[in-house]
C-alpha positions in Angstrom: 5.4 11.5 11.6 4.8 8.5 13.8 4.0 5.3 11.8 2.1 3.6 14.6 0.2 6.7 15.6 -0.9 7.2 12.0 -1.9 3.6 11.8 -4.0 4.1 14.9 -5.6 7.2 13.3 -6.3 5.1 10.2 -8.0 2.4 12.3 -10.2 5.0 14.1 -11.2 6.3 10.6 -12.1 2.8 9.6 -14.4 2.4 12.6 -16.1 5.7 11.8 -16.4 4.6 8.2 -18.1 1.3 9.2 -20.8 3.2 11.1 -21.6 5.4 8.2 -21.4 2.4 5.9 -24.2 0.7 7.7 -26.3 3.9 7.5 -25.6 4.0 3.7 -26.7 0.3 3.3 -29.9 1.1 5.1 -30.5 4.1 2.9 -29.9 2.1 -0.3 -32.3 -0.6 0.9 -34.9 2.0 1.6 -34.5 3.5 -1.9 -35.1 0.2 -3.5 -38.1 -0.5 -1.3 -39.6 2.8 -2.3 -39.0 2.2 -6.0 -40.5 -1.3 -5.8 -43.4 0.0 -3.8 -44.1 2.7 -6.4 -44.1 0.1 -9.2 -46.2 -2.4 -7.2 -48.8 0.3 -6.5 -49.2 1.0 -10.2 -50.0 -2.6 -10.9 -52.3 -2.8 -7.8 -54.1 0.3 -9.1 -55.3 -1.8 -12.1 -56.0 -4.9 -9.9 -53.0 -6.8 -11.2 -51.5 -7.3 -7.7 -53.2 -7.7 -4.3 -52.9 -5.2 -1.4 -51.9 -6.1 2.1 -54.4 -8.2 4.0 -56.7 -8.4 1.0 -57.5 -4.6 1.4 -60.1 -3.7 -1.2 -59.3 -1.0 -3.7 -61.9 1.8 -3.3 -61.9 4.6 -5.9 -61.0 7.9 -4.2 -59.8 9.8 -7.2 -56.6 8.9 -9.1 -54.1 10.3 -6.5 -56.1 9.2 -3.5 -56.5 5.6 -4.8 -52.8 5.4 -5.8 -51.7 6.7 -2.4 -54.0 4.1 -0.7 -52.4 1.4 -2.8 -48.9 2.6 -2.0 -49.5 2.5 1.7 -50.9 -1.0 1.5 -48.1 -2.8 -0.3 -47.7 -6.2 1.4 -44.9 -6.3 4.0 -43.6 -9.5 2.5 -42.7 -7.5 -0.6 -40.6 -5.1 1.5 -39.0 -8.0 3.3 -38.1 -9.7 0.0 -36.7 -6.5 -1.5 -34.7 -5.7 1.6 -33.2 -9.2 1.8 -32.3 -9.3 -1.9 -30.7 -5.9 -2.0 -28.8 -6.4 1.3 -27.6 -9.8 0.0 -26.3 -8.3 -3.2 -24.5 -5.5 -1.4 -22.9 -7.9 1.1 -22.0 -10.4 -1.7 -20.4 -7.8 -3.9 -18.5 -6.3 -0.9 -17.3 -9.8 0.2 -16.2 -10.6 -3.3 -14.2 -7.4 -3.7 -12.6 -7.7 -0.3 -11.6 -11.3 -1.1 -10.2 -10.1 -4.5 -8.2 -7.4 -2.8 -6.9 -9.7 -0.1 -4.0 -10.5 -2.5 -2.7 -7.0 -2.1 -1.2 -4.3 -4.3 -0.6 -6.4 -7.5 -4.4 -7.0 -7.8 -5.0 -3.3 -7.8 -2.3 -2.8 -10.5 -3.9 -5.6 -12.6 -7.4 -4.2 -12.1 -6.1 -0.9 -13.7 -4.4 -2.8 -16.6 -0.9 -1.8 -15.5 2.1 -3.9 -16.4 5.2 -4.6 -14.2 8.2 -2.4 -15.1 11.4 -4.4 -15.6 14.6 -2.5 -15.3 16.2 -4.5 -18.1 13.5 -3.4 -20.5 12.9 0.1 -19.1 13.3 3.2 -21.2 15.4 6.1 -19.9 12.3 7.8 -18.4 11.1 4.6 -16.8 14.5 3.9 -15.4 14.3 7.4 -13.8 11.1 6.3 -12.0 12.7 3.0 -10.8 15.7 4.9 -9.4 13.5 7.4 -7.6 11.4 4.5 -6.1 14.5 2.6 -5.0 16.0 5.7 -3.3 12.8 6.5 -1.4 12.4 2.8 -0.3 15.9 2.5 1.0 15.6 5.9 2.8 12.3 4.8 4.3 13.6 1.4 5.5 11.1 -0.7 3.7 11.3 -3.3 0.9 11.7 -1.8 -2.6 8.1 -1.9 -4.0 7.5 -3.4 -7.4 6.7 -0.6 -9.9 3.8 -0.9 -12.5 3.2 1.3 -15.5 -0.1 2.4 -17.0 1.4 2.6 -20.5 -1.8 3.8 -22.3 -2.5 6.7 -19.9 -1.1 10.1 -21.0 -2.4 11.8 -17.9 -0.1 12.6 -15.0 -1.0 10.4 -12.0 0.2 7.7 -9.7 -0.9 5.6 -6.7 0.4 3.2 -4.1 -1.5 0.1 -3.1 -1.1 -2.8 -0.6 -2.0 -4.0 2.9 1.3 -3.4 4.5 4.5 -1.4 3.9 6.6 -4.4 3.0 4.1 -5.5 0.3 3.3 -2.2 -1.4 3.3 -1.6 -5.1 3.7 1.7 -7.0 1.6 2.4 -10.1 2.4 5.4 -12.3 1.1 6.6 -15.6 3.2 7.0 -18.7 2.4 10.7 -18.6 3.9 11.1 -15.2 7.0 9.2 -16.1 7.6 11.1 -19.4 6.4 14.6 -18.6 7.6 15.2 -15.1 11.2 16.1 -14.3 13.2 13.9 -11.9 12.7 16.3 -9.1 9.0 16.5 -9.7 8.7 12.7 -10.0 10.6 12.5 -6.7 8.0 14.8 -5.1 5.2 12.6 -6.3 6.9 9.5 -5.0 7.5 11.2 -1.7 3.8 11.9 -1.6 3.0 8.2 -2.3 5.5 6.9 0.2 3.9 9.1 2.8 0.7 7.1 2.2 2.6 3.9 2.9 4.1 5.2 6.1 1.1 6.9 7.6 -1.5 4.1 7.1 -3.5 5.7 4.3 -2.5 2.9 1.8 -4.1 0.1 3.7 -7.2 2.2 4.6 -7.7 3.1 1.0 -7.6 -0.5 -0.1 -10.1 -1.5 2.6 -12.3 1.4 1.4 -12.5 0.0 -2.1 -13.8 -3.3 -0.9 -16.2 -1.8 1.6 -17.8 0.6 -0.8 -18.1 -1.8 -3.7 -21.5 -3.1 -2.5 -23.3 0.2 -2.0 -22.0 1.6 -5.3 -22.6 -1.5 -7.5 -26.2 -0.7 -8.5 -25.4 2.8 -9.7 -22.3 1.5 -11.6 -24.3 -1.4 -13.2 -27.1 1.0 -14.3 -24.5 3.4 -15.8 -22.8 0.5 -17.6 -26.2 -0.7 -19.1 -27.0 2.7 -20.4 -23.5 3.1 -21.9 -23.6 -0.3 -23.5 -27.1 0.4 -25.0 -25.8 3.7 -26.3 -22.8 2.0 -27.8 -24.9 -0.6 -29.5 -27.3 2.0 -30.9 -24.5 3.6 -32.9 -24.1 0.4 -35.0 -27.8 -0.4 -35.4 -30.4 0.8 -37.8 -33.4 2.8 -36.6 -35.7 -0.2 -36.7 -33.3 -2.3 -34.6 -33.0 0.2 -31.8 -36.3 -0.6 -30.1 -34.9 -3.3 -27.8 -31.9 -1.1 -27.0 -34.1 1.7 -25.8 -35.9 -0.6 -23.4 -32.5 -1.9 -22.3 -31.3 1.7 -21.7 -34.4 2.7 -19.8 -34.0 -0.3 -17.5 -30.4 0.6 -16.9 -31.4 4.3 -16.3 -33.9 3.1 -13.7 -31.4 1.0 -11.9 -28.8 3.8 -12.1 -31.4 6.3 -10.7 -32.5 4.1 -7.8 -28.9 3.0 -7.1 -27.5 6.6 -7.3 -27.8 7.3 -3.6 -25.4 4.4 -2.9 -23.0 5.6 -5.6 -23.3 9.2 -4.2 -22.6 7.9 -0.7 -19.5 6.0 -1.8 -18.1 9.1 -3.5 -18.8 11.1 -0.3 -17.0 8.5 1.8 -13.9 8.6 -0.4 -13.8 12.3 -0.4 -14.2 12.6 3.3 -11.3 10.1 3.9 -8.9 11.3 1.3 -9.0 15.1 1.1 -7.2 16.0 4.3 -4.7 13.1 4.0 -3.7 14.3 0.5 -2.6 17.6 2.1 -0.6 15.7 4.8 1.1 13.6 2.1 2.1 16.7 0.2 3.7 18.2 3.3 5.5 14.9 4.0 6.9 14.9 0.5 8.6 18.2 1.2 10.0 16.7 4.4 11.4 13.7 2.5 12.9 15.5 -0.4 14.0 18.8 1.2 12.7 20.5 -2.0 9.3 22.2 -1.9 9.6 23.0 -5.6 9.4 19.2 -6.3 5.9 18.6 -5.2 4.7 22.1 -6.0 6.3 21.9 -9.4 4.7 18.5 -10.1 1.3 20.0 -9.3 1.9 23.1 -11.4 3.1 21.0 -14.3 -0.3 19.3 -14.4 -1.8 22.7 -15.2 1.0 24.0 -17.3 1.4 20.9 -19.5 -2.4 20.5 -19.8 -1.8 16.8 -19.5 -4.8 16.3 -17.2 -5.1 13.7 -14.5 -8.2 11.8 -15.4 -7.8 8.2 -16.5 -9.6 5.9 -19.0 -8.5 2.7 -17.2 -11.0 0.2 -15.9 -11.9 0.6 -12.2 -10.4 4.1 -12.1 -13.7 5.3 -10.5 -13.5 2.7 -7.7 -9.8 3.6 -7.1 -10.1 7.4 -7.6 -9.4 8.2 -4.0 -6.0 6.4 -4.1 -4.5 8.5 -6.9 -2.1 11.4 -6.5 -4.6 13.7 -8.3 -8.2 13.4 -9.4 -8.6 10.4 -11.7 -12.2 10.8 -12.8 -14.1 13.8 -14.2 -17.7 13.3 -13.2 -19.5 16.6 -12.9 -21.5 15.6 -9.8 -18.9 13.7 -7.9 -17.4 14.8 -4.6 -13.9 16.1 -5.1 -11.6 13.4 -3.7 -8.6 15.8 -3.7 -8.2 19.5 -2.8 -7.9 21.9 -5.8 -4.3 22.0 -7.2 -4.0 25.7 -6.4 -4.9 25.0 -2.8 -2.4 22.2 -2.6 0.4 24.4 -4.0 -0.4 27.2 -1.5 -0.5 24.7 1.4 2.8 23.0 0.6 4.8 26.0 -0.8 3.2 29.4 0.0 6.0 31.3 -1.7 6.0 29.2 -4.9 6.9 31.5 -7.8 5.0 29.9 -10.7 6.4 32.0 -13.5 10.0 31.8 -12.3 9.6 28.0 -11.9 8.2 27.5 -15.3 11.0 29.5 -16.9 13.7 27.5 -15.2 12.0 24.1 -14.9 13.9 22.3 -17.7 17.2 23.8 -16.7 16.7 23.2 -13.1 19.6 21.5 -11.4 18.4 21.7 -7.8 20.1 19.1 -5.9 21.7 19.1 -2.5 24.4 16.5 -2.8 25.2 16.6 0.9 25.4 13.0 2.3 24.7 12.1 5.8 28.0 12.0 7.8 28.4 8.8 9.9 31.0 7.9 12.4 33.6 5.9 10.5 34.4 3.8 13.6 30.9 2.6 13.9 30.2 4.6 17.1 26.9 6.1 16.2 25.4 6.9 19.5 25.1 10.6 18.8 23.3 10.0 15.5 21.0 7.5 17.1 20.0 9.6 20.0 16.3 8.8 19.3 16.9 5.2 18.4 14.1 3.8 20.5 11.6 6.2 19.0 8.9 4.9 16.9 9.1 4.7 13.1 9.1 8.1 11.6 9.4 9.6 8.1 12.7 9.4 6.3 14.6 12.7 6.3 16.5 14.2 3.4 19.8 12.8 4.5 18.3 9.3 4.3 17.4 9.9 0.7 20.9 11.2 0.0 22.3 8.1 1.6 20.1 5.8 -0.5 21.1 7.6 -3.7 24.8 7.1 -2.8 24.3 3.4 -2.2 22.6 2.8 -5.5 25.2 4.8 -7.4 27.8 2.3 -6.3 26.1 -0.7 -8.0 27.8 -1.8 -11.2 25.6 -1.6 -14.3 25.8 -5.3 -15.0 24.6 -6.1 -11.4 21.7 -3.7 -11.8 20.7 -5.5 -15.0 20.9 -8.8 -13.3 18.8 -7.7 -10.3 16.1 -6.4 -12.7 15.0 -9.9 -13.8 13.5 -12.7 -11.7 16.1 -15.2 -12.9 19.0 -12.7 -12.4 17.8 -11.7 -8.9 17.6 -15.4 -8.0 21.2 -15.9 -9.2 22.4 -13.0 -7.0 20.7 -14.4 -3.9 22.1 -17.9 -4.5 25.5 -16.4 -5.1 25.3 -14.6 -1.7 24.5 -18.0 -0.1 27.5 -19.7 -1.7 25.9 -21.6 -4.6 28.1 -23.2 -7.2 27.6 -22.9 -11.0 28.5 -20.6 -13.8 25.7 -18.1 -13.2 26.4 -17.8 -9.5 30.1 -17.4 -10.2 29.3 -14.6 -12.7 27.1 -12.9 -10.1 29.8 -13.2 -7.5 32.3 -11.6 -9.9 29.9 -8.6 -10.3 29.6 -8.3 -6.5 33.3 -8.6 -5.8 33.6 -4.9 -4.7 30.8 -5.5 -2.1 31.7 -6.7 1.3 29.6 -8.7 3.7 28.1 -5.4 5.0 26.3 -4.8 1.7 24.7 -8.2 1.2 21.4 -7.3 2.8 21.1 -4.3 0.4 21.4 -6.7 -2.5 18.7 -9.0 -1.1 16.3 -6.0 -0.8 17.0 -4.9 -4.3 16.4 -8.4 -5.6 12.9 -8.6 -4.0 10.9 -6.7 -6.6 12.0 -9.0 -9.4 11.6 -12.2 -7.2 8.0 -11.2 -6.5 7.2 -11.6 -10.2 7.6 -15.4 -9.8 4.3 -17.3 -9.5 3.8 -18.8 -6.0 4.9 -22.4 -7.1 8.1 -20.9 -8.5 8.6 -18.8 -5.3 8.2 -22.0 -3.2 10.8 -23.7 -5.3 13.2 -20.8 -4.8 12.7 -20.7 -1.1 13.3 -24.5 -0.9 16.5 -24.1 -2.8 17.5 -21.2 -0.6 16.9 -23.3 2.5 19.1 -26.1 1.1 21.9 -23.7 0.5 21.7 -22.2 4.0 21.9 -25.7 5.5 24.5 -27.1 3.1 27.4 -26.8 5.6 25.3 -28.0 8.5 25.3 -24.6 10.2 23.4 -21.4 9.8 25.2 -18.1 10.3 23.5 -15.1 11.6 23.8 -13.4 8.2 22.2 -16.3 6.5 19.4 -16.4 9.0 18.6 -12.7 8.5 18.7 -13.0 4.7 16.5 -16.1 4.7 14.0 -14.5 7.1 13.6 -11.4 4.9 13.2 -13.5 1.8 10.7 -15.9 3.4 8.6 -13.1 4.8 8.2 -11.4 1.4 7.9 -14.5 -0.9 6.0 -17.2 1.1 2.4 -18.0 0.3 0.0 -15.4 1.6 2.6 -12.6 1.8 0.9 -9.3 1.4 -2.5 -10.5 2.5 -4.1 -9.0 5.6 -2.7 -10.8 8.7 -5.2 -12.3 11.2 -4.5 -11.2 14.8 -4.2 -14.1 17.3 -2.6 -12.4 20.3 -4.0 -9.2 21.8 -1.4 -8.5 24.4 2.4 -8.8 24.7 2.0 -11.0 27.7 0.6 -13.7 25.4 3.8 -13.8 23.4 6.2 -12.8 26.2 8.4 -15.9 25.7 8.6 -15.3 22.0 9.8 -11.7 22.6 12.2 -13.1 25.2 13.8 -15.3 22.6 14.2 -12.5 20.1 15.6 -10.0 22.7 18.1 -12.7 23.8 19.3 -13.2 20.3 19.9 -9.4 19.8 21.5 -9.2 23.2 24.0 -11.9 22.4 24.7 -10.3 19.0 26.0 -7.2 20.8 29.1 -9.2 22.0 29.0 -7.2 25.2 27.1 -7.6 28.4 24.2 -9.6 27.1 22.4 -9.6 30.5 22.5 -5.8 30.7 21.4 -5.3 27.1 18.6 -7.8 27.6 17.5 -6.0 30.8 17.2 -2.7 28.9 15.1 -4.2 26.2 12.7 -6.2 28.5 12.1 -3.1 30.6 10.1 -1.6 27.7 7.9 -4.7 27.3 6.1 -4.4 30.7 6.2 -8.1 31.4 8.3 -10.2 33.7 11.1 -12.1 32.0 14.1 -14.0 33.3 17.6 -13.3 32.0 18.6 -13.9 28.4 18.2 -17.4 26.9 21.6 -19.1 26.7 23.2 -19.1 23.2 23.2 -22.9 23.1 19.4 -22.9 23.4 18.8 -20.4 20.6 18.2 -22.7 17.7 17.1 -21.5 14.3 13.9 -23.4 14.7 13.1 -21.8 18.0 13.8 -18.3 16.7 11.7 -18.9 13.6 8.8 -20.1 15.7 9.1 -17.0 18.0 9.1 -14.6 15.0 6.1 -16.4 13.5 4.0 -15.9 16.6 5.1 -12.3 16.9 3.7 -11.7 13.4 0.2 -12.4 14.7 0.5 -9.9 17.6 -2.2 -7.2 17.7 -0.8 -4.4 15.4 -0.7 -1.7 18.0 1.1 -3.8 20.5 4.0 -4.4 18.0 5.6 -0.9 18.6 6.8 -1.9 22.1 8.4 -5.1 20.8 10.3 -3.1 18.1 11.3 -0.5 20.6 12.5 -3.2 23.0 14.7 -4.7 20.2 16.1 -1.3 19.4 16.9 -0.5 23.0 18.6 -3.9 23.4 20.7 -3.3 20.3 21.8 0.2 21.4 22.4 -0.8 25.1 26.2 -0.5 25.0 26.2 2.7 22.9 27.5 0.9 19.8 25.5 -0.4 16.9 27.0 -3.4 15.1 26.2 -4.9 11.7 24.7 -8.0 13.2 22.4 -6.0 15.5 21.3 -3.7 12.6 20.5 -6.8 10.4 18.6 -8.5 13.2 16.5 -5.4 13.8 15.7 -5.3 10.1 14.6 -9.0 10.3 12.4 -8.3 13.3 10.9 -5.2 11.5 10.1 -7.3 8.4 8.5 -9.9 10.6 6.3 -7.3 12.4 5.5 -5.9 8.9 6.5 -2.3 9.6 9.3 0.0 8.4 12.5 0.2 10.4 13.4 3.5 12.0 15.2 5.7 9.4 18.2 6.1 11.7 19.0 2.5 11.1 18.1 2.5 7.4 20.5 5.4 6.8 23.5 3.7 8.4 26.1 2.8 5.9 26.8 -0.9 6.8 30.5 -0.4 5.7 31.0 1.8 8.7 29.7 -0.7 11.2 31.7 -3.3 13.0 31.0 -6.8 11.7 
């Protein structure tokens, strides 16, 4: 699975969606024009409203006269209705898009989910956190914050966000408590596929885009339900006003139904096929087809259901692992469970699986074997390939890394304050808490520091932005305390800044359409990686720049590579057109692997560049054990 190719596919789907969206707006406007014209003609029939151009009303029988009135509704009425309806659609759409610009946490809060802290997690919740961490490390992306829908007994989950590095996972209590670890891993493999193949960002855009055309139908339904709820507590004499209220809501729902219908059709058209692809990717990630097939079968076997009561579940229904709403008329946003099982595991033995499910110990404990000397050329034969899906050995490797963490360190990393202490301890801070954190990290060498930074990120993201800013300022003071910035400190600070600074997770505005416009910035980054190789910097730089397709001089001298200059270059590269970024990342990878050896400094720099470009790193790099690399 090619990350950038899937992103391109998602963008093409977005353009197709925009065309049909405009058609849907036109159709909704026409429906309201027709409804208003019908009502206008009724009043005109009794002389209460004038016809176009002062046209006299001549009696031609009831139907004939009414038809004449309907055809002569003044054009200014149609213009006014069209303007008002279109304005409401665009205003609601713009409001929802702006609301969702904050990224995944907004989606979690819309559903009423709460952030899951490891320090307060139950055993089943800790199981979910462990699985998410394994999948994130194996995928080469930042560990996403995990949110729980504690009041939902159904089995379901979703992933939301604008970019892989700012995704969040939302799972129901039913999924956490009722699925086995393997099944939960299958579901998370499905969700991580949505992160890596571009579905996640497309799904979030879809919510904002469809909010406008669906709003009338949703408002009408809400009015009817509210009137019905009020009627239960009122006497028969008091229900008259509620009936009129309900009739008005029903009329709005009826006229707005085509928009709601179109929105559901859009969501179904976009999501159905991608759900099958995500199921297949889950098997690829976990090496266990019983995991995803078993999770799907358990939905039927346990009769837990998948529909949710959460607010906004209808709007977000296409983002969930399984159908989240149960409307009789809606387009199915997911293929039937039986079809999904057949597609992902044609030989799935349902009865055998159910008999052994709770005793199942399926686990392939094989760990990816790496060259202990750090010579990983054979493993990295496809190093310059684009980002692909993590393979099972990458998940095995991630599980092994997490197993080495002391329990006290895990608890510290689970809270914002504790995660802050770990980062400050890595940067050499003084103080009792930093000293305690360093004691817990004493078995970890310099090679594992970046892993600790990545594990600290979910907790640090819980800080409000002013608190994040204070943390970043203190981090910068620690980095500059000894009047020099090491390469390791630069990489750690870059990763933290990319994830925690103001605006992180929001859609990024493109400023540069071609690599030629940021050629000098790419030149600076390639030079830094070339010098980090400690070999022939000129030869390494030449290999990398050959992939960029622009003319560049030799590598920038080390003395001219200041932290400020590198930071400015990375910042400009962030705003490069998304589908020009793959060549920059490939060039960095080619530069790093030019001498056939992959060192720790090179691996960390590639991670920093990947975080800046806002894309996962190639799994081959993510699966490397830093302890085996040369410093």
